[in-house]
C-alpha positions as CSV (number, residue, x, y, z in Angstrom):
1,M,19.3,-23.7,10.1
2,I,16.4,-21.4,10.9
3,R,13.5,-22.8,12.9
4,V,10.0,-21.4,11.9
5,L,6.7,-21.9,13.6
6,L,3.6,-21.3,11.5
7,P,-0.1,-21.0,12.6
8,A,-2.2,-24.2,12.4
9,H,-4.2,-23.0,9.3
10,L,-1.0,-22.4,7.3
11,R,0.4,-25.8,8.3
12,A,-2.8,-27.5,7.3
13,L,-2.7,-25.7,3.9
14,A,0.9,-26.7,3.3
15,R,0.1,-30.2,4.7
16,F,2.9,-30.5,7.3
17,E,3.0,-30.7,11.1
18,G,5.4,-29.3,13.6
19,E,8.3,-26.9,13.1
20,L,9.9,-25.9,9.8
21,Q,13.6,-26.0,9.5
22,L,15.0,-23.9,6.6
23,D,18.4,-23.0,5.2
24,V,18.4,-19.3,4.6
25,D,21.4,-17.4,3.3
26,A,22.9,-14.6,5.4
27,P,21.9,-12.0,6.2
28,V,18.8,-13.8,7.6
29,T,15.8,-11.4,7.4
30,S,12.1,-11.9,7.6
31,A,11.8,-11.4,3.9
32,R,14.4,-14.1,3.2
33,V,12.6,-16.5,5.6
34,V,9.3,-15.9,3.9
35,D,11.0,-16.4,0.5
36,A,12.3,-19.8,1.7
37,I,8.9,-20.8,3.0
38,E,7.2,-19.8,-0.3
39,A,9.8,-21.6,-2.3
40,R,9.3,-24.9,-0.4
41,Y,5.5,-24.5,0.0
42,P,4.2,-22.6,-3.1
43,M,0.6,-23.1,-1.9
44,L,1.4,-20.5,0.8
45,L,2.2,-17.8,-1.8
46,G,0.1,-14.8,-0.9
47,T,-0.9,-16.0,2.5
48,I,1.9,-14.4,4.6
49,R,2.5,-11.4,2.4
50,D,0.8,-9.8,-0.5
51,R,2.0,-11.2,-3.8
52,A,1.9,-7.9,-5.6
53,T,3.5,-5.6,-3.0
54,G,5.5,-8.0,-0.9
55,K,4.1,-6.4,2.3
56,R,3.1,-8.5,5.3
57,R,-0.6,-9.3,5.4
58,P,-2.4,-7.1,8.0
59,Y,-3.4,-10.0,10.4
60,V,0.0,-11.7,10.2
61,R,2.6,-10.9,12.8
62,F,6.3,-11.9,13.1
63,F,7.9,-12.6,16.5
64,A,11.3,-13.7,17.7
65,C,13.1,-13.7,21.1
66,E,9.9,-12.3,22.8
67,R,9.8,-9.3,20.5
68,D,7.3,-8.2,17.9
69,L,9.2,-7.8,14.6
70,S,6.1,-7.2,12.5
71,H,6.9,-3.5,11.9
72,D,10.6,-3.9,11.3
73,A,11.7,-3.4,7.7
74,P,11.7,-6.8,5.8
75,D,15.4,-6.5,5.2
76,T,16.3,-6.0,8.9
77,P,18.5,-8.9,10.1
78,L,16.8,-11.2,12.6
79,P,18.3,-11.7,16.1
80,D,21.4,-13.9,16.4
81,R,19.5,-16.4,18.5
82,V,17.2,-17.0,15.5
83,T,20.0,-17.2,13.0
84,D,21.9,-19.8,15.1
85,G,18.7,-21.9,15.6
86,A,18.4,-21.4,19.4
87,E,15.1,-19.6,19.1
88,P,12.3,-20.0,16.5
89,F,11.0,-17.3,14.2
90,L,7.2,-17.2,14.8
91,I,4.6,-16.3,12.2
92,V,1.4,-15.7,14.0
93,G,-2.2,-15.0,12.9
94,A,-3.4,-11.9,14.7
95,M,-6.9,-11.3,16.0
96,S,-8.9,-8.1,16.3
97,G,-12.1,-7.2,17.9
98,G,-13.3,-6.1,21.3
C-alpha cells in the first residue's frame, strides 16, 4: 500500500480529505503512482502531469524520504520506505517569485 499526500487544492477537486492509500504494482514509480491517482480520481487528469506528453506539470513537485524526486525519470523506482508504506509520497504545488 502506497501512501500519497496531495496539496489541498487537488484534494478539494477530487473531493476527499487526508491521505490517499493506493495499491500500485511493482516496480513502484512516480508514473505508476500518478496512473493510480488518475484512475481513481479522473477529475485530476491533467492536473499533475500534462495529458498529451505525460510530463510533470512545471509547478508540481514530487518528494519522498526528504528528497526532491521531481527531476528523476518517471520510471525510476521509488525508495523502499515509500513502497513499504513507512513514508508517504508527496505531491506538492511549488511556488515561484521573489
